[in-house]
N, C-alpha and C positions, 0 to 999 in steps of 0.2 A: 197347526190348531190356537189357537189365540189360550195364552195364559189368565186366568183367576187375576184378577188383586184381590191381593190382601186388603181386610177391612181391619182392623183394628179396634179392642175390644175399646172403650169410653174409661179415662185415663179415673175418679176420681175425684175432682180436683175440688168438687166445692165439701165431699166428705175432709178434704185435709186442709182446706180454706179453716173450717171450722172446728177445726185441732187449734189454727193457729187462732184465732178468734177468741176460741177459751183461754189459753193460756195469756196473751193481752189481755183480757176481762180481770185475771185471779192478782195478778200482775199491778195492774193497776189498782184493784184493791186488796194486796197487799203490798203497795205503797202506805195509798191513801190512813190501813190503820196504821203506823209502823208504832204508836206510841205503844196498843193495844201487845199485851206481852201475847197473845198466838200470833202477833206478825211474822216469829220466827217459822210457824209452821207452816205460814201461810206461804211465803216463801218457799222454802219445801214440797208447799201440797202442788204452787206453779211450777218447782223444776219439774219436779215429776210426768207434768203434764207437758212441759215442750220435750220430755223425751220422751215421752209416749208419741208423743207428735214425728218425732223426726221419724221411730223409729216402722209406727204407720206407714210416717211417706215412701222408709225408702223400701220394706217390704213390696209395698201396692209397686213401686215405682219398678222391681227389680220381678217382679208378678205381670205384669206391661210388658215387659220388653222379653223375655221369655216365650211368652202366647205369644208374639206381634212375629218373636222371630219363624214362631211352631208358622207361622200362617204363611211365609218368605217360605221356607221348607217346601212347603205343601203348598202350593200353588210352582213353583216353580220346575217342580219337578212333576206339578199336572197330574196332583192329587186334590179329592176337595179339601176345601179349608176347613169346612165344618167335621166332618166325617172322618176322612184320611182318603178316600175310594178311593180308586184308578179312575181316568177320565179320559184316557187315553183312545178314540176313537170316539166319542160320546158327541153325535152329534145335536141332537133332543134339546140341552139345556138344561140339563135336570141332573143329578144324582141320581144314580140308580139306588143308592147307598142312605142315605137322609131326606132327599124326595123337592131337596130346597133347590132353588131357581139357582142356573148358576151364571155371574154375573159374567164378561169373556172378554167384559172392557180393560 
C-alpha cells in the first residue's frame, strides 16, 4: 500500500520578515535622531524588537520542525497525517476518521 506524503505547514516567513523590517526601521530612526535625548531609549526599544523577533523566529521554527516530524512519523506508520487514523487496508482514498482525501503519491 502506498504511503501518504507529508505536506509541511506554512513557515510564516512573511511574519518573521516583517519583524526584522520593523527592527531595521527602528534602528534607522534611532540613528537618525541621535541628537535627541530619547535616542538611547529608541536604541533600547530597537534592541528589544530584535530579541522579540529572534525569539518568535526560533519558536516558530521549532514548532514547524515538531509538526513536520509528527507528520512524517504518521505517514511512515500508515496513519492519516491529519487525524492519526490507521489507514491500513483502506482502498477508498478517503480517511474514515476525518473525511479528508488521502494523497497516495
